[in-house]
Residue frames as qw, qx, qy, qz and C-alpha x, y, z in Angstrom:
[[0.206, -0.201, 0.882, -0.373, 117.94, 147.99, 185.97],
 [0.707, 0.273, 0.353, -0.549, 114.42, 147.25, 184.89],
 [0.690, 0.542, -0.391, -0.278, 115.71, 146.12, 181.54],
 [0.158, 0.434, -0.872, 0.166, 118.21, 143.93, 183.28],
 [0.480, 0.002, 0.730, -0.486, 115.42, 142.32, 185.32],
 [0.773, 0.436, 0.062, -0.458, 113.37, 141.78, 182.16],
 [0.514, 0.565, -0.638, -0.099, 116.42, 140.32, 180.45],
 [0.111, -0.306, 0.885, -0.334, 117.01, 138.13, 183.48],
 [0.656, 0.177, 0.525, -0.513, 113.36, 136.90, 183.53],
 [0.744, 0.540, -0.201, -0.339, 113.46, 136.28, 179.80],
 [0.302, 0.534, -0.787, 0.062, 116.75, 134.46, 180.18],
 [0.355, -0.157, 0.825, -0.410, 115.34, 132.32, 183.00],
 [0.764, 0.341, 0.290, -0.464, 112.26, 131.43, 180.93],
 [0.623, 0.609, -0.448, -0.200, 114.47, 130.66, 177.99],
 [0.048, 0.436, -0.874, 0.209, 116.70, 128.48, 180.18],
 [0.574, 0.041, 0.673, -0.464, 113.60, 126.68, 181.54],
 [0.781, 0.489, -0.006, -0.388, 112.39, 126.10, 177.99],
 [0.438, 0.592, -0.676, -0.029, 115.81, 124.81, 176.99],
 [0.202, -0.283, 0.872, -0.345, 115.94, 122.57, 180.07],
 [0.712, 0.226, 0.449, -0.490, 112.42, 121.33, 179.35],
 [0.721, 0.576, -0.271, -0.274, 113.36, 120.63, 175.71],
 [0.194, 0.526, -0.820, 0.116, 116.51, 118.83, 176.81],
 [0.464, -0.093, 0.773, -0.423, 114.47, 116.67, 179.16],
 [0.786, 0.413, 0.185, -0.421, 112.01, 115.87, 176.35],
 [0.551, 0.633, -0.530, -0.127, 114.94, 115.03, 174.06],
 [0.109, -0.401, 0.874, -0.251, 116.43, 112.75, 176.74],
 [0.657, 0.122, 0.604, -0.435, 113.12, 110.91, 177.07],
 [0.759, 0.563, -0.090, -0.315, 112.85, 110.55, 173.30],
 [0.316, 0.618, -0.720, 0.024, 116.44, 109.35, 173.14],
 [0.362, -0.224, 0.838, -0.341, 115.73, 106.80, 175.89],
 [0.774, 0.330, 0.360, -0.403, 112.69, 105.57, 173.96],
 [0.631, 0.655, -0.365, -0.199, 114.72, 105.33, 170.76],
 [0.042, 0.514, -0.844, 0.146, 117.45, 103.38, 172.53],
 [0.572, -0.001, 0.722, -0.390, 114.84, 101.00, 173.92],
 [0.781, 0.510, 0.105, -0.346, 113.29, 100.55, 170.47],
 [0.439, 0.673, -0.590, -0.081, 116.72, 99.96, 168.92],
 [0.240, -0.352, 0.873, -0.238, 117.54, 97.33, 171.56],
 [0.710, 0.230, 0.549, -0.378, 114.27, 95.58, 170.84],
 [0.689, 0.656, -0.162, -0.262, 114.92, 95.80, 167.11],
 [0.156, 0.625, -0.764, 0.015, 118.44, 94.42, 167.58],
 [0.486, -0.120, 0.821, -0.274, 117.02, 91.42, 169.43],
 [0.759, 0.463, 0.319, -0.329, 114.53, 90.82, 166.64],
 [0.512, 0.732, -0.418, -0.164, 117.22, 91.22, 163.96],
 [0.124, -0.484, 0.859, -0.115, 119.45, 88.80, 165.86],
 [0.647, 0.126, 0.687, -0.305, 116.59, 86.31, 166.00],
 [0.716, 0.640, 0.046, -0.276, 115.95, 86.77, 162.27],
 [0.234, 0.704, -0.665, -0.085, 119.67, 86.30, 161.56],
 [0.385, -0.238, 0.873, -0.180, 119.52, 83.02, 163.42],
 [0.720, 0.396, 0.479, -0.309, 116.46, 81.94, 161.45],
 [0.560, 0.751, -0.260, -0.234, 118.11, 82.92, 158.16],
 [0.015, -0.570, 0.822, -0.003, 121.19, 80.90, 159.11],
 [0.563, 0.032, 0.793, -0.231, 118.99, 77.90, 159.84],
 [0.707, 0.604, 0.214, -0.301, 117.23, 78.36, 156.51],
 [0.326, 0.750, -0.547, -0.178, 120.58, 78.60, 154.72],
 [0.259, -0.345, 0.898, -0.088, 121.64, 75.36, 156.35],
 [0.650, 0.296, 0.644, -0.275, 118.41, 73.67, 155.35],
 [0.594, 0.737, -0.093, -0.309, 118.72, 75.00, 151.80],
 [0.099, 0.626, -0.765, -0.116, 122.21, 73.54, 151.59],
 [0.433, -0.061, 0.884, -0.165, 120.87, 70.18, 152.74],
 [0.666, 0.543, 0.385, -0.336, 118.02, 70.40, 150.23],
 [0.412, 0.761, -0.408, -0.291, 120.46, 71.28, 147.45],
 [0.109, -0.422, 0.900, 0.029, 122.53, 68.21, 148.32],
 [0.540, 0.196, 0.781, -0.245, 119.47, 65.98, 148.36],
 [0.614, 0.690, 0.088, -0.372, 118.26, 67.40, 145.03],
 [0.230, 0.681, -0.660, -0.219, 121.69, 66.72, 143.57],
 [0.298, -0.173, 0.934, -0.091, 121.55, 63.14, 144.86],
 [0.615, 0.446, 0.551, -0.344, 118.06, 62.75, 143.40],
 [0.495, 0.743, -0.253, -0.374, 119.25, 64.09, 140.05],
 [0.041, 0.493, -0.862, -0.115, 122.03, 61.50, 140.05],
 [0.437, 0.089, 0.864, -0.234, 119.59, 58.76, 141.01],
 [0.621, 0.615, 0.259, -0.410, 117.15, 59.81, 138.29],
 [0.335, 0.702, -0.544, -0.315, 120.02, 59.82, 135.80],
 [0.138, -0.277, 0.951, -0.011, 120.94, 56.27, 136.81],
 [0.545, 0.335, 0.684, -0.352, 117.31, 55.19, 136.59],
 [0.565, 0.699, -0.061, -0.433, 117.03, 56.66, 133.09],
 [0.174, 0.558, -0.784, -0.210, 120.18, 54.77, 132.02],
 [0.307, -0.021, 0.937, -0.168, 118.74, 51.53, 133.43],
 [0.588, 0.523, 0.411, -0.459, 115.44, 52.22, 131.70],
 [0.454, 0.689, -0.401, -0.398, 117.24, 52.69, 128.38],
 [0.005, -0.355, 0.933, 0.053, 119.13, 49.41, 128.90],
 [0.445, 0.213, 0.807, -0.324, 115.85, 47.66, 129.70],
 [0.586, 0.637, 0.080, -0.495, 114.24, 49.12, 126.58],
 [0.317, 0.598, -0.679, -0.284, 117.16, 47.83, 124.50],
 [0.164, -0.147, 0.968, -0.119, 116.94, 44.39, 126.12],
 [0.546, 0.405, 0.575, -0.455, 113.18, 44.31, 125.57],
 [0.542, 0.666, -0.232, -0.458, 113.67, 45.24, 121.93],
 [0.160, 0.450, -0.869, -0.132, 116.28, 42.47, 121.54],
 [0.344, 0.073, 0.886, -0.304, 113.95, 40.02, 123.26],
 [0.596, 0.546, 0.282, -0.517, 111.11, 41.05, 120.98],
 [0.451, 0.627, -0.522, -0.363, 113.29, 40.62, 117.90],
 [0.033, -0.270, 0.961, -0.049, 114.38, 37.19, 119.16],
 [0.492, 0.279, 0.702, -0.433, 110.76, 36.25, 119.74],
 [0.600, 0.619, -0.068, -0.502, 109.89, 37.30, 116.18],
 [0.277, 0.520, -0.782, -0.202, 112.76, 35.16, 114.84],
 [0.215, -0.059, 0.948, -0.227, 111.61, 32.19, 116.88],
 [0.594, 0.441, 0.420, -0.526, 108.05, 32.67, 115.64],
 [0.546, 0.623, -0.381, -0.410, 109.31, 32.62, 112.03],
 [0.087, 0.372, -0.924, -0.007, 111.42, 29.52, 112.75],
 [0.411, 0.140, 0.814, -0.387, 108.38, 27.78, 114.27],
 [0.637, 0.554, 0.101, -0.526, 106.28, 28.70, 111.25],
 [0.415, 0.576, -0.651, -0.269, 108.96, 27.34, 108.94],
 [0.080, -0.206, 0.961, -0.167, 109.28, 24.13, 110.97],
 [0.548, 0.304, 0.602, -0.496, 105.51, 23.69, 111.07],
 [0.622, 0.604, -0.178, -0.465, 105.32, 24.18, 107.32],
 [0.264, 0.477, -0.831, -0.107, 108.17, 21.65, 106.77],
 [0.310, -0.029, 0.890, -0.333, 106.46, 19.20, 109.08],
 [0.654, 0.454, 0.327, -0.510, 103.23, 19.51, 107.10],
 [0.523, 0.621, -0.473, -0.342, 105.14, 19.09, 103.85],
 [0.067, 0.358, -0.929, 0.060, 106.93, 15.99, 105.20],
 [0.485, 0.154, 0.744, -0.433, 103.69, 14.49, 106.48],
 [0.671, 0.561, 0.019, -0.484, 102.14, 15.05, 103.07],
 [0.388, 0.571, -0.699, -0.186, 105.11, 13.41, 101.39],
 [0.182, -0.183, 0.936, -0.239, 104.97, 10.42, 103.79],
 [0.618, 0.334, 0.513, -0.493, 101.25, 9.97, 103.11],
 [0.630, 0.617, -0.262, -0.394, 101.88, 10.08, 99.36],
 [0.183, 0.477, -0.860, -0.026, 104.70, 7.54, 99.69],
 [0.377, 0.016, 0.856, -0.354, 102.46, 5.22, 101.72],
 [0.670, 0.484, 0.252, -0.503, 99.71, 5.60, 99.19],
 [0.487, 0.620, -0.538, -0.298, 102.10, 4.82, 96.31],
 [0.045, -0.322, 0.940, -0.104, 103.30, 1.57, 97.94]]
């Protein structure tokens, strides 16, 4: 009977320890659940932010694409302007040569006229 009482006391202490451990585990579990809820809220907020960033990135990609097209058009126009400027420059050179030739002919004709007047 003494052994039974000892076994009973030991069993009661063991049960109290188990109950105490269970209570501690419940508290830890409650804390973990609270932390997980808080984390879920933060993750949800971050998901929202990431979605907004994705949307903005899509808009930026579209604008960059538009800018690339615009730059391409500007480069084509610049090339056309360079060609026109080159043609204009070549035309100017031709006109300068023509003017030189005409000036030289005019001088020659004036000289000839003076000689003809002198001969008469």
